[in-house]
OpenMM code with the backbone's topology and positions (N, CA, C; nanometers):
from openmm import Vec3, app, unit

residues = "UNK UNK UNK UNK UNK UNK UNK UNK UNK UNK UNK UNK UNK UNK UNK UNK UNK UNK UNK UNK UNK UNK UNK UNK UNK UNK UNK UNK UNK UNK UNK UNK UNK UNK UNK UNK UNK UNK UNK UNK UNK UNK UNK UNK UNK UNK UNK UNK UNK UNK UNK UNK UNK UNK UNK UNK UNK UNK UNK UNK UNK UNK UNK UNK UNK UNK UNK UNK UNK UNK".split()
positions = [
    Vec3(0.0841, -0.1181, 0.0000),
    Vec3(0.0000, 0.0000, 0.0000),
    Vec3(0.0884, 0.1242, 0.0000),
    Vec3(0.0541, 0.2182, -0.0860),
    Vec3(0.1320, 0.3407, -0.0970),
    Vec3(0.1029, 0.4352, 0.0187),
    Vec3(0.2056, 0.5083, 0.0593),
    Vec3(0.1924, 0.6039, 0.1686),
    Vec3(0.0990, 0.7179, 0.1293),
    Vec3(0.0166, 0.7604, 0.2233),
    Vec3(-0.0770, 0.8717, 0.2035),
    Vec3(-0.0260, 0.9923, 0.2817),
    Vec3(-0.0366, 1.1101, 0.2196),
    Vec3(0.0108, 1.2318, 0.2857),
    Vec3(-0.0951, 1.3411, 0.2755),
    Vec3(-0.0869, 1.4373, 0.3661),
    Vec3(-0.1743, 1.5553, 0.3604),
    Vec3(-0.1040, 1.6609, 0.2769),
    Vec3(-0.1704, 1.7072, 0.1704),
    Vec3(-0.1126, 1.8106, 0.0849),
    Vec3(-0.1418, 1.9499, 0.1406),
    Vec3(-0.2571, 1.9646, 0.2056),
    Vec3(-0.2943, 2.0904, 0.2725),
    Vec3(-0.3957, 2.0613, 0.3828),
    Vec3(-0.4045, 2.1533, 0.4782),
    Vec3(-0.5016, 2.1445, 0.5870),
    Vec3(-0.5814, 2.2744, 0.5908),
    Vec3(-0.7135, 2.2604, 0.6116),
    Vec3(-0.8048, 2.3750, 0.6116),
    Vec3(-0.8862, 2.3767, 0.7399),
    Vec3(-0.9369, 2.4938, 0.7795),
    Vec3(-1.0159, 2.5013, 0.9022),
    Vec3(-1.1540, 2.4373, 0.8902),
    Vec3(-1.2073, 2.4244, 0.7676),
    Vec3(-1.3395, 2.3638, 0.7515),
    Vec3(-1.3363, 2.2553, 0.6437),
    Vec3(-1.4285, 2.1626, 0.6549),
    Vec3(-1.4410, 2.0552, 0.5562),
    Vec3(-1.4787, 2.1117, 0.4192),
    Vec3(-1.5613, 2.2148, 0.4169),
    Vec3(-1.6058, 2.2739, 0.2911),
    Vec3(-1.4869, 2.3218, 0.2081),
    Vec3(-1.3939, 2.3919, 0.2701),
    Vec3(-1.2743, 2.4382, 0.1995),
    Vec3(-1.1928, 2.3206, 0.1477),
    Vec3(-1.1773, 2.2193, 0.2310),
    Vec3(-1.1006, 2.1008, 0.1910),
    Vec3(-1.1676, 2.0284, 0.0744),
    Vec3(-1.2992, 2.0212, 0.0744),
    Vec3(-1.3713, 1.9547, -0.0340),
    Vec3(-1.3542, 2.0292, -0.1661),
    Vec3(-1.3470, 2.1608, -0.1619),
    Vec3(-1.3236, 2.2383, -0.2833),
    Vec3(-1.1878, 2.2043, -0.3442),
    Vec3(-1.0863, 2.1953, -0.2607),
    Vec3(-0.9521, 2.1610, -0.3095),
    Vec3(-0.9483, 2.0163, -0.3560),
    Vec3(-1.0157, 1.9282, -0.2857),
    Vec3(-1.0230, 1.7877, -0.3295),
    Vec3(-1.0811, 1.7814, -0.4698),
    Vec3(-1.1878, 1.8550, -0.4936),
    Vec3(-1.2502, 1.8574, -0.6253),
    Vec3(-1.1565, 1.9106, -0.7327),
    Vec3(-1.0802, 2.0127, -0.6999),
    Vec3(-0.9829, 2.0686, -0.7931),
    Vec3(-0.8786, 1.9635, -0.8314),
    Vec3(-0.8268, 1.8928, -0.7312),
    Vec3(-0.7273, 1.7885, -0.7582),
    Vec3(-0.7880, 1.6755, -0.8406),
    Vec3(-0.9074, 1.6333, -0.8047),
    Vec3(-0.9730, 1.5242, -0.8778),
    Vec3(-0.9979, 1.5639, -1.0234),
    Vec3(-1.0334, 1.6913, -1.0478),
    Vec3(-1.0572, 1.7351, -1.1852),
    Vec3(-0.9279, 1.7346, -1.2666),
    Vec3(-0.8135, 1.7376, -1.1984),
    Vec3(-0.6836, 1.7291, -1.2653),
    Vec3(-0.6357, 1.5843, -1.2748),
    Vec3(-0.7202, 1.4902, -1.2340),
    Vec3(-0.6852, 1.3483, -1.2431),
    Vec3(-0.6044, 1.2957, -1.1266),
    Vec3(-0.6016, 1.3698, -1.0167),
    Vec3(-0.5261, 1.3282, -0.8981),
    Vec3(-0.6249, 1.2797, -0.7928),
    Vec3(-0.6244, 1.1500, -0.7605),
    Vec3(-0.7150, 1.1006, -0.6568),
    Vec3(-0.6855, 1.1702, -0.5233),
    Vec3(-0.7897, 1.2178, -0.4580),
    Vec3(-0.7743, 1.2878, -0.3307),
    Vec3(-0.8963, 1.2614, -0.2444),
    Vec3(-0.8811, 1.2761, -0.1146),
    Vec3(-0.9919, 1.2577, -0.0215),
    Vec3(-0.9679, 1.3468, 0.0993),
    Vec3(-1.0731, 1.3700, 0.1747),
    Vec3(-1.0658, 1.4573, 0.2914),
    Vec3(-1.0678, 1.3727, 0.4174),
    Vec3(-0.9760, 1.4034, 0.5068),
    Vec3(-0.9675, 1.3359, 0.6358),
    Vec3(-0.9926, 1.4388, 0.7444),
    Vec3(-1.0945, 1.4132, 0.8261),
    Vec3(-1.1308, 1.5092, 0.9304),
    Vec3(-1.2099, 1.4398, 1.0404),
    Vec3(-1.2241, 1.5072, 1.1507),
    Vec3(-1.3035, 1.4551, 1.2610),
    Vec3(-1.4244, 1.5455, 1.2798),
    Vec3(-1.5182, 1.5380, 1.1835),
    Vec3(-1.6383, 1.6212, 1.1895),
    Vec3(-1.7651, 1.5363, 1.1865),
    Vec3(-1.7581, 1.4219, 1.2484),
    Vec3(-1.8717, 1.3297, 1.2565),
    Vec3(-1.9196, 1.2881, 1.1173),
    Vec3(-1.8231, 1.2569, 1.0316),
    Vec3(-1.8574, 1.2100, 0.8980),
    Vec3(-1.9258, 1.3134, 0.8117),
    Vec3(-1.8964, 1.4408, 0.8353),
    Vec3(-1.9564, 1.5480, 0.7574),
    Vec3(-2.0819, 1.6065, 0.8190),
    Vec3(-2.1202, 1.5552, 0.9357),
    Vec3(-2.2408, 1.6049, 1.0016),
    Vec3(-2.2280, 1.7518, 1.0405),
    Vec3(-2.1057, 1.7945, 1.0736),
    Vec3(-2.0812, 1.9335, 1.1132),
    Vec3(-1.9772, 1.9974, 1.0208),
    Vec3(-2.0042, 2.0091, 0.8902),
    Vec3(-1.9020, 2.0541, 0.7955),
    Vec3(-1.8618, 2.2006, 0.8068),
    Vec3(-1.9431, 2.2849, 0.8621),
    Vec3(-1.9100, 2.4277, 0.8635),
    Vec3(-1.8412, 2.4726, 0.9921),
    Vec3(-1.8281, 2.3846, 1.0895),
    Vec3(-1.7627, 2.4211, 1.2143),
    Vec3(-1.6118, 2.4192, 1.1986),
    Vec3(-1.5431, 2.5087, 1.2704),
    Vec3(-1.3976, 2.5028, 1.2737),
    Vec3(-1.3569, 2.3747, 1.3426),
    Vec3(-1.2587, 2.3095, 1.2854),
    Vec3(-1.2148, 2.1806, 1.3371),
    Vec3(-1.0821, 2.1969, 1.4098),
    Vec3(-1.0694, 2.1347, 1.5246),
    Vec3(-0.9487, 2.1478, 1.6046),
    Vec3(-0.8252, 2.1047, 1.5272),
    Vec3(-0.8329, 1.9918, 1.4572),
    Vec3(-0.7185, 1.9411, 1.3817),
    Vec3(-0.7254, 1.9796, 1.2348),
    Vec3(-0.8284, 2.0498, 1.1960),
    Vec3(-0.8444, 2.0896, 1.0577),
    Vec3(-0.8945, 1.9752, 0.9705),
    Vec3(-0.9239, 2.0092, 0.8466),
    Vec3(-0.9662, 1.9112, 0.7465),
    Vec3(-0.8490, 1.8951, 0.6511),
    Vec3(-0.7949, 1.7749, 0.6457),
    Vec3(-0.6762, 1.7488, 0.5659),
    Vec3(-0.7137, 1.6923, 0.4293),
    Vec3(-0.6558, 1.7498, 0.3243),
    Vec3(-0.6716, 1.6947, 0.1900),
    Vec3(-0.5583, 1.5945, 0.1713),
    Vec3(-0.5964, 1.4697, 0.1530),
    Vec3(-0.5011, 1.3597, 0.1449),
    Vec3(-0.4818, 1.3144, 0.0003),
    Vec3(-0.3571, 1.2772, -0.0310),
    Vec3(-0.3242, 1.2240, -0.1628),
    Vec3(-0.2226, 1.1114, -0.1455),
    Vec3(-0.1970, 1.0395, -0.2547),
    Vec3(-0.0882, 0.9413, -0.2527),
    Vec3(0.0438, 1.0179, -0.2596),
    Vec3(0.1438, 0.9685, -0.1915),
    Vec3(0.2726, 1.0372, -0.1896),
    Vec3(0.3285, 1.0548, -0.3314),
    Vec3(0.3047, 0.9589, -0.4177),
    Vec3(0.3563, 0.9678, -0.5549),
    Vec3(0.2909, 1.0804, -0.6355),
    Vec3(0.1790, 1.1326, -0.5897),
    Vec3(0.1100, 1.2426, -0.6581),
    Vec3(0.1470, 1.3792, -0.6016),
    Vec3(0.2405, 1.3835, -0.5090),
    Vec3(0.2711, 1.5085, -0.4384),
    Vec3(0.3162, 1.6200, -0.5330),
    Vec3(0.4060, 1.5920, -0.6235),
    Vec3(0.4569, 1.6968, -0.7129),
    Vec3(0.3464, 1.7484, -0.8055),
    Vec3(0.2694, 1.6584, -0.8635),
    Vec3(0.1599, 1.6979, -0.9529),
    Vec3(0.0558, 1.7791, -0.8771),
    Vec3(0.0222, 1.7372, -0.7555),
    Vec3(-0.0768, 1.8088, -0.6760),
    Vec3(-0.0252, 1.9478, -0.6383),
    Vec3(0.1009, 1.9568, -0.6028),
    Vec3(0.1587, 2.0872, -0.5683),
    Vec3(0.1537, 2.1820, -0.6881),
    Vec3(0.1768, 2.1280, -0.8071),
    Vec3(0.1698, 2.2113, -0.9288),
    Vec3(0.0277, 2.2604, -0.9533),
    Vec3(-0.0703, 2.1732, -0.9369),
    Vec3(-0.2102, 2.2115, -0.9557),
    Vec3(-0.2481, 2.3200, -0.8559),
    Vec3(-0.2113, 2.3014, -0.7303),
    Vec3(-0.2472, 2.3990, -0.6273),
    Vec3(-0.1738, 2.5315, -0.6459),
    Vec3(-0.0508, 2.5266, -0.6954),
    Vec3(0.0260, 2.6490, -0.7182),
    Vec3(-0.0384, 2.7348, -0.8268),
    Vec3(-0.0958, 2.6703, -0.9280),
    Vec3(-0.1568, 2.7460, -1.0367),
    Vec3(-0.2952, 2.7976, -0.9995),
    Vec3(-0.3533, 2.7445, -0.8916),
    Vec3(-0.4884, 2.7875, -0.8517),
    Vec3(-0.4852, 2.8983, -0.7464),
    Vec3(-0.3701, 2.9251, -0.6892),
    Vec3(-0.3591, 3.0294, -0.5849),
    Vec3(-0.3690, 3.1675, -0.6426),
] * unit.nanometer
topology = app.Topology()
chain = topology.addChain("A")
for resn in residues:
    res = topology.addResidue(resn, chain)
    for name in ("N", "CA", "C"):
        topology.addAtom(name, app.Element.getBySymbol(name[0]), res)
């Protein structure tokens, strides 16, 4: 199994989901990892944040996508 890493962390799940969608539209599999009761409380600030996770092998491609979207 390939190592999974957080490419960015956001205060809310909503922000993280937007970035996940951006990465997925570029062909980079991504998912959100957070402790918000499975999305039940998506708009609350999260103590540990909402992490956008990717495969480690996609790190360079994901960084390029995010750099062009800033």
